[in-house]
Structure formats: C-alpha cells, structure tokens
N, C-alpha and C positions, 0 to 999 in steps of 0.2 A: 229410851223413851221416845226419841224422835222429836225434839223440841228446840227451837231457836227463836231469837228475837232479832228483828231486822236492824235495830240500833246497835247490836253487838256483833254483827257480821262484818268482816273486813270489806272495805270499799276499794274497788279497782277502777282506775280511770283510764280510758282508751281514747286517744285522739290521733287521727290521721286524716288529712284533707278535709272533706265535708263532715267527717264523723267525729263526734265528741260526746261522750256520755260516761257516767259512773255506774258501776255494776256491783250489786251485792248478790252472791250466789246462795240464795236462801235455802233452796232444796238440798244442796250439798251439805250445808251447815246443819240442817235438821235431820239428815240421814235418809233422803229418798233413794230409791234403787233404780226403778225403770222409768221414772219421770223426773222432771225438774221444774223449779220456779226461780226466776231471778227478778230482782227489783232493779229497774234501769231508769236513771234520771238523765234525760236527753237535754242538752244545753240549747238555749234559744237559737233557732236558725240552723241547727246542726242535725246530722243523721245519727240514728242509733247504731246502724250496721250498714255495710254495702247492700244494695238490692240483691236478694238471694231467694232461693226456693229449696225445698227439701223433697226427696223422693219418697220417704216413709214417715218422717216425723210430722206431727200436726202441732201447730202453734196456736195458742189462745192468749190474747192480750186483754188486760183489764187496766183502764186508765184511772189511776188514783187521783191525779191532780194535773192542772194545767190544760193547755190546748195545743194543737198541732195538726199535722197532716199525715195521713196514711197514703204512701205511694205504692200503687199496685199496677204492674205492667203499663207504666207511663200514664196511668190515670190517677188523679189526686182527689182525696176525700178529706174533709175536715173531721177531726176527732176532738173529744172533750172528756172531762171527768165523768166517770160512770159508764163509759163506753166499753163494750166487749167486741173485740175484733177476732175473727176466726180465719186462719189460713190452713186449709186442709192440705194433705200431702199431694205432691206432684201437681201443683196448680200454679198460681201466679207468683212471679218474683215480687218481693215486697220489702219495704223498710218504713221507718217512721222519722218524721222531722219535728223538732220542738218548735212551739210558737213563741211569742214575745216573752213569756214567762217560763219557757221550757215545758217539758212533758215528763211526767212521772208515771211509769207503767210497771205492772207485773206481767211477766212473760212465763206462761206455763207451756210445757212441751213434753212429748213422749221421746224416750231415748231408744235408739236402735243401733246396734253395732255395725250393721251393713248399710248404714245411711249413705245416700248419695246427695251431696250438696252442690249447688251450681251458682256461680257469680257471673252474671251475663256480661258485665262491662269488662272485667279482666279476663274472662274466658277460663277462670280457674274452676276446677272440679275437685270434690273431696269425697273419698270413699272411707266411711268411718272417720278416723282421725287424720290419716295422711292425705296430703294433696298429691294428685296424680302427676305424671310426667317427670317424677323425680326432682321436682323443683325445690330449691333451698331458699328462695326468696319468699317474702310475705305477700300474699295476694292483696292485703290491705294497702300495701305500698303502691301497687299498680292502681287500685281503686282511687287512691289519693290524687293521682295524676289525671284522672278521667274528667271529662266535661261535667259540670254540675248538673244535677237532675233539674228538670223543669217543673216548677210548682206554680206556674202562672195561672193555670185554669183549674178551678175547683168544680168537681162533678157532683151530682146528687148521690147520696150514699147508697151503697148496695145492700142487699139483705144480709150480708156477712158482717155488717156492723150494726149493733143494737145498743141502746142505752137502757140502764136500769129503769129510768122513769118511763120509758116507752114499752118495756117488755111486759106482757101480761102476767098476772099473778099465777103461780102454780096452784092447782086445785087441792090444797091441803090446809090443815089447821095452821101450820106454820106459815108466816108471811114470807114467801120465797119467790124467786124468779129463776127460770131456767134460761140463763143467758146464752151459753155456748150452743145448746141444742136449738134454740130459736134462731141462732145465726148460722146453723148448718154444720156443726161439728160432727165428726164421724167416730174418731178413735177415743174421744174423751168428752167429759161434760164439765161445765162450770156453773154452779148455782150460787145465787145471792140469798142469804138468809137473814132475816131480822127477827131476833128472838126476844120475847118479853122476859121480864124478870122471872127466873126460875124455870123457864121453858127449855126443853131439850131439843137438840138438833135431830135426834132419831132415837130408836131403841138401841141398847148396846149390841154391837155386832162386829165381826171381823170377816175378812175375805181370804179366799184361797189364791186368787189370781189378780183381782183388781187392787190398784194402789190409790190411796186418797191423800190429799193435802188440804189442810184447813189453814186459812189466813184470817186472823182477827182484824177487822177494819176499825171497829169502834167498841167501846165498853170493856167490861171484865166478865170473867166467868171461870168455869172449871172444866178441865179435861178429865173425864172419867175413864179409867182403864179397868176392864172386867176380864180377868183371866179365865180361860177354859179349864174344865176340871182336870185335864191331864197336863196342864201347864205348870211350870215351877214358879211362875210369877204370882205376885200378891195384888190384891185389889188396891188401887191408888186413886186419889183425887189430886190433881195438879192445878194450881192457880194459873190462869192465862189472862192476858190483857191485849189491848190494841198493839199490833206489831208482831205478835207471836205467830210463828209458823209451825204447824204440827204435821209431821210426816207419819203416815200409817201404811207401811209397805205390806204386801200380801204375805200370808203364811206366818204371821206373828203368834197365832193362837191366843191373842189377847183382844177382847172386844173393846170398842171405844165409842164414845159420844161426847158432845160438849153440852154444857148447861150454862145458861146466862146468869150473870150476877144480878144484884138488886137494881141496877140501872139498865138492864138489858144488854144485848150484844148483837153486833152486825158482823157476819162472817161469810167469807167465800169458801165454797167446798168444791174442790177439783177432784175428779175421779176418772179412771180409765174404764172403758167398756169392754169387758171380756165375756164372750158368750158362754164359755164353759166354767165360769166362776161359781164357787159354792160359798154361800154366806152362812155363818154360824152365829147363833144368838145364845150366849152363855148363860144369861139369866133365866131364859125359858127352856133351853135345851133344844130349840128348833134348828132345823137345817133346811136351807133353801137351795135346791138344785136349779139355778137360775136359767140355765140353757134350755131346760125342758119344762120350766114353770111348776116344779113340784116342791111344796113346802110341807114338812112333817117333822117327826121326832125319831131319833135313832137311840136305842137303848145303850147306855154307857156300860161297858164291860171291861174286866181286866184282860190283859193281853193273852194270858194262858187259860182263860175261861173256856171250858169245853175241850181243851187240848190234852187232858191227862192221859198218859199211856195206860 
C-alpha cells in the first residue's frame, strides 16, 4: 500500500562536531523506490549535515517548524516555518543550521545509483554509495575537525527559497501552491494543497514513470486506491491523518487520490517530472501520453483477442 506514519518510524541521531540532528527515513518506511523523504530535526546551533552538493540528485526542503539558516557556498540566509528550499543538481554546496529552538524539516530527493557527492571541507567524494580513494575512515570525522562555518552575515533570500505565504496560488479550484516550481526545481515538484471537507486532491490516476509522495500536514482524510481493470488489486479506502506519508511508486497499475475529511486537510504532494510518463485514469479509462500531450481512450482487450490461429 505504501503508507507510514512519522511517529512510528525509527529515530536515528547523528552527532559529530558541528552536526547534530535526528533523522526519520520516512520514504524508506513508506516504500518509495526512486525518490526519498526524510524528516530531520536539527538541534539549536548545530548543522544537519556537512556542506555538500550532488551531481545528479535534486534536493527540496520544506520547513515544518522552527527557524534557522541555510548555508549556501559561504552565503547565509534565514529560513522559517513554511519555507521551501530548492537545491538543483550540480550547483551550490549547502547545509542547514538550527536556530534557538531548532529546525524541523522534510527533505525530499531523487535517488541515482551513479550519484557523485562532494564534501568541500574534507575533500571527500562519493560515487553512489562508496567513498573514493579506498578510504576506510568516516568523512564526517574529518568534517568534525574543520573550522566552524561562518554564520555572522545574513544575506537577502534568493529566488530558490520561497514561503507558502508568499507563493502565488495555483490557478485551480483547489487552494494550492506550486512551491518547488516557483523556487526553480527541475527534476521534481512540491505542491502545497489545502483541501476543504470532502474535496479531492485530483482525479484517480496512476503513472508509468513518475513517482509521487504525499505528506499529510494537518487534518484527516482518506487515501483512495482505484485498481486498473487488468490489476489483481481491489478498490480500497484507507484512513490517513496528520503525519502520514503515502508512497506511490510508478508502475503500480493502481490509481490513487486523497480526499479530505470533515475538517479539511493540508497536504504536501511531491512528484518527479518524467517527459515520457504515461498517466492512466482507471475510473474513466483515459490515457495521457504526457510527453506528446495526447489524451484519449484505448479499448480494453483480452491478451489473445484477434490472435486466434
């Protein structure tokens, strides 16, 4: 089904030098495949990770609570609850520092087996999972001995940091904000949706290539699962509430959407952007060839239809 609640996911604490934070690997718990989402609580005055960059992966942060600073290539920006921060691939080195009350963030990212990671202070490089040069030490140990980062000067925020309250409404019936797209994301998007009682996030659909994650921020509702005609799955309605993380990998053959409960629901929707994706709508039988912009219906047939000898 692809469902986890962040209160039920194991907590991992990492502390070395300037860095101290607790991590919940939400995407892994919910069953994501090509993407991930973690909840990271950064302790006051400490860093989430060493300054780093990715060659292929794109990271999108959403600040749940607290205040702090985003360090990017030796420039510092204030961040607060409701902020979306985008780090596209092969761009600036970055990390986060918790403010007086700490910083609580969701980190969404794309996964790539051929990823190249770079830690500028320790000179460590990572290809996929292994660190290069055959090193057996932990680069975080070297990072812990480095000179502390300078946070003394705060700069005006760049376009890659936007807040929910400042982001324009998306032109749809649903009250929604296109956070990551506004902040310049390339490989994925992150939208904020505020659903009224009984309102749906979309029509039931599934994807051939794109992967989606839903994170319920507030309220209660229902995850609706609509199987395709050739799927063995059955129609299901699953209760969800604040803190639930829903993973919808590609190729499931089961359509999905969320519906708000009697008090409404606020949800984040993360999704990859795949130009060759095909969307299928099991309730109406429509097929959307998104790369070429063609939406239509294909007749459902048995496998051996027309194949008789």
